[in-house]
N, C-alpha and C positions, 0 to 999 in steps of 0.2 A: 440514486437517487434523487429521487423524484423530490419536485423543489415547490408541487402543492403546499406540503404539509411547512418545510423550512423557510418557506417563505411569507408567510403564514405570522400573522398576529395571535397574539393567545396565550393559552395555558399549555406548558412545554408537553407535559402528560401524555394528552390531547394529540400533538404534533406525532411524538414520538408513536405515539399508541398506534397515529394511522401507518403512517411510515412499517410499522412493523405488520402491515396487515396487509400488507403486500399482495395483493394476490398472483400478484409474476412472475414472484418468484419460486419457484415449482423443478423438480428432479427430471430430468431430462429421459429418456428409455435410453438402453446396453443398446449397442448398433456393430453391426460388424467389423466394425474400425475401433472403437471405444468399450471394455468394458469395466466398471466399475465398483465397487468392494465397500462399507462402511467398518470403521474400527475404533476400538476403543484402546487410547490411553490412560490407562490411573485416569475414570472420567472425563478425561477431553473428548471429544466426539471428533470424527473423521474420518474422509472419505480420500479414497485410494481409486484413480483413474490413471488405466493400466492402455496401452495401446496393443490391442490384438496380434498384430503384427511383427512384434516383441519391439523392446526398449533399452534407452540408455540413461541413466539421469534419473533423478528426483527431482521435483523442483517443490517444497514445500512452499504453499500458496494459504492465504491470507483473500477473504473478499472486503467487499467496498459496502457502503453503507453509513458513512462517515462516523465509522466507530459506536453510532447509536441502535443497528441496525442492518439485516441480516440471516446467516444460518448457512448450512451446505448448501441450497438448494441455489442462495441468492445468486451466485454464480455456477451454476450447474453448466450452464450452456457451456460459458469461454470454457471452461474448467476442458472440456471433451475437445473443443476446440483446440484448445491448447497444449493439451497432448497428443490430439491427432497433427496438430500442424508440427511437431518439434521430438515427436519420436520418444517423447520423457513420459517417467509418471507426473500423475499431478496427486500433493496430497493436500488437502483442504483442512483445512482446520475452523473447528466451531467453536472461533477462542470469544472469551464473555465482552460483554458489551457495558459504549457507558451508559446513561448515567450511571446506572448503579454498581458498574463497576471501572471506576473511571483512568485513565494512565498511569501507573502502564501495564495494569492487567490484559487486554487482552496482545500485548506484546510477551508480557510473560507466559501465556499463553503456547504461542506463533513459539516461544524460542523450546517449550516442552516439547513441540510436535515435531523439532528438529532433533532434539533429544533423540526424541524417541526413533526416527529418522535414520539417523547415530549408530543407534541400535539394532540396527538390520528387521527393523517392525517386522519379530520374527519371523526372517528371510526373506521375504517380498521387499527387501532396497536395501538398495549397494550400500552402503553407510562412506563408501569412497564417492561417489558420484552423488552431489546434494548440491542445490540451490535451492534460493529462495524470491519468490514471486507472489505478486499481488495487482489488486487493481483498485485506484481512487485513495480510499484511505486505508484497505488494503496495502499498497503500495506503500503507503508509510510508515508500517511494519514493516515488511521487509525491507531496505531500506535500513533503517533501525534495525532489524535482526543484519541487517549484512556489518552495521557498524560492531554489535558487539562480536560477532564471526572474526572480524578484523583484529578485533583488542585482545582476543581469544580471552570472552567472554562465553561463548558459543562454540559450538561446532563448528569446523570448517566447512566451507563454501565454495562453487569454480564457478555460481554467478548468479547477480541481486535480475531479477525479472520486475519490471517499474510501467505498470500499465498505467496510462493516464494518476500518478500518484501527486501525493498530499505529502511537498515538501519543503512545508515552510508554516508558519502562524499566516493567518489573513492577514496580507497586506494591499489596503486601498489604493496605493499609490502604483504597484504596476501597471502599464499598461494595461495584462488581461482581465485583470480585476479592472477598471477602470470600464472596459467594451462588453463587457458581459454582468450582466446586472437585476437582466427580468429577459421571464418566458422566455426558460432555458429547462436543463434537465438539475442543470448544477447552477446557481450565480454567487456572486459576491454575496449576498445578504446568507444566503443558504449555508455558506460553507463558517460565517461567522460565527454562525449557530452552531453548526456544527461544532467546530473546532472549544465551542466557550464551555461546552456541554463534556467533551476531549479533556479537554484539560484545566479544571477546574479551578487548581489550584492559582494560573498562571494565566486565569483568565481574562485580567485588564489589561494582560497583552500581548490580548489576542488581536490587536491592530497595530503590526510593528513598524521597524525600517527593514533595510539592509539586513542581509544574513554575517554574522560575526566576523569577524578582521582574523586570521588568525593569532593564538595569542590569548584571545578573549573569551576564559574560562574564568568558570566557576568554580567555590570551593565543594557545595554539596548539591543535590537536587532536590525533588522535592520532597517530604516522607512519604516512605514506603516506596517509593519509584528503587529501580535496580541503580547500580553505583553509574554514577555518568556523568562528564560535563556538563553542563547547562550552558546556557552564552547570556550572558549580561548584557541585558539592550533596554534602553532610556524610549516608552512611550512616546508617540509623537501629540503635542499639539491636540487637545482635544480627546486624546486617550484616558480609561479610565482612571489608570494609573500605571506606574511603573512597573514591571514586575522581571520575572526569568522564565526564559525558553529554554526547556530543558531538549539538548538536542539529538536526544533519543525521541522526540515531540517532532520539533523540528533539524532532517539528518543535514538539509541544506546548510545549518547553523551550525557544525562539528571544522572545530581551525585546521582537521590536516584531513584527507581523504587520502593519500598515497596508501597502496596497499591494500584497496579496495577488493574486493569480486570484482571481476570483469562485469560491465554493466548492458544488458536490454532495455530501452528509457524508448518508451514510448506517450505523445503527446497528441492531443486533440486540438484542434484550431480554433476551435468556439470552446472554450472553455476557461476558468478562468485561472487556471491551476497551471496552464500549460507554458508562462514566462520563469517559472520556478526549474516543470520540466529540461527545459533548455538549458537554463542555469547551473542545470546540476548535470546534467550530463559537462556541460562548460568545463564545469572546477575537477571534477571526474579527468575529464581528460586530457588537463591541466598537473594534475601531481601521478600522471602516466599512467589512467589503468586502463585498458581497452570500452572504450565506447561505440555499442551500437545507436543511434539514435532516429528517432521516427516520427516525423513530425504530419497526421496526418491533416491536412488542409480542408472547411467544408465540411465539419464533422464535427456534434459537441459532447462534450463529455463522458455520457454514453455508450458509445458509437460503439468499443468491443464486448455490451452486455448484450444487444438486439441479435438476435439465433438469425446463421449464416448471411448477415450482409455481402453484399462485394467490399465494402470498404472493410469491416474483420476482414473475411477472410484473405482479403490482399496483403494487409498490415502483417497478421500473424502468418505468414507467410516470405514474408520480406524481414521477419527477427526469427525466422527459424532456422537459416543456418547459423546462427551466433549463437544461441542455444546448443546447437548441435556441434559446435568448436569447442566452446566447453566442458563438455562431456565427450570430448571423445580422445 
């Protein structure tokens, strides 16, 4: 999520085009550790990363890019590193992007990929050993997909791996939002821009208060979305309007998290999203869900996508045992 386009003023289409033309999104070559294979699931493009020395379990992975940019190359290096560290396969999803395809199109595509994995993918995947994973906006999709799985509306999973995830609507009152407003890979202003493009019907609720209390659910979701609760929230003074934030767009607003799959959550300290990641980990743990939470100090939002840095490699090594336990 480079901040140059997202923090600039001007035409949204031009800013989106700048993001989607990012030359840093490249496919890394296969090596002696990880091999990759492009797949197609009824028109949905996927890429399967397989540790050559053997694997157990498969993580269905959603890339970052603020829901508006990215493709299978966006987190290619991260997917390879994640597969190598965890000894699990990683199935990356080329989901549809906003604003052409706003919420919940990308989430629905990730569910399609999970169902494809649950079918066995032509013998490539063990359908009994599945998990979900994602980075940034993809972490949001993974967390929402885990909620669908918990509710029996998507195939069962054993683990959810949320890497610097978006878990709530932008909240300028959160300390991490107040602290990280400029000159970073992701800023508070940039996050608000992404949110408005992704969740167009609730854009007026883009800056909202804390997560809904247990029991605070509405009767319906925005038109065209999958069934699921909607957190009713009042926008604070100065917001454009009141609005409803679907729980599947802001998983932190789920009234109850009990029964969720074990979670592995990574936060970067220099990131507007760090507080909500820590809060989600706390809510899961309070609900009796096993949680491995790692907060890396001194690094920005995109630190996991930089190729082979000590910070990235150390964090992936730290979370790998929890993923292996989930697939044991």
